[in-house]
Structures are given as structure tokens and as C-alpha cells.
C-alpha positions, 0 to 999 in steps of 0.5 A: 850681203854682196851676194846675188839673189840667184847665188843666195838661193844655191847656198847651204841654208844652215851654213848661211844662217850660221854666218848671218848669226855670227857675232862681231869679234868684240862680242865673241867669248874669249878663251881663258888665255885671251882673257888673262892677256886682256887683263895684262897678265901673262900666264906663261910667265907665272913661276912655280912659287906664284902658282903655290901661293894661288891655292 
């Protein structure tokens, strides 16, 4: 963990637990925009005509 035991004892327990339980970046949930981009879609480029067809 690259933390000295004496420094570890002085840290905020809840913050340290939060850090230790953090998920890897690839395991974290994606935002809607990030998910769409990962699927090759760019929601910023959807036209009004395309929006009307997706009802």
C-alpha cells in the first residue's frame, strides 16, 4: 500500500476503507454517455429526425 504503519494508524478509517474498496477503472459503472460512446455511438450527433424515429 506504500503507507507506513504509523501513517496508516493516523488516517481517517472511513476514507481509507473507501479507497481500499474502490473498483478498478474497468470495473466501474459507466455513465450513459460513456456507454454509448463505447458502443460507437455519439449522442451529440443525433439529429432531430433520428430522435423522432426512436419513439
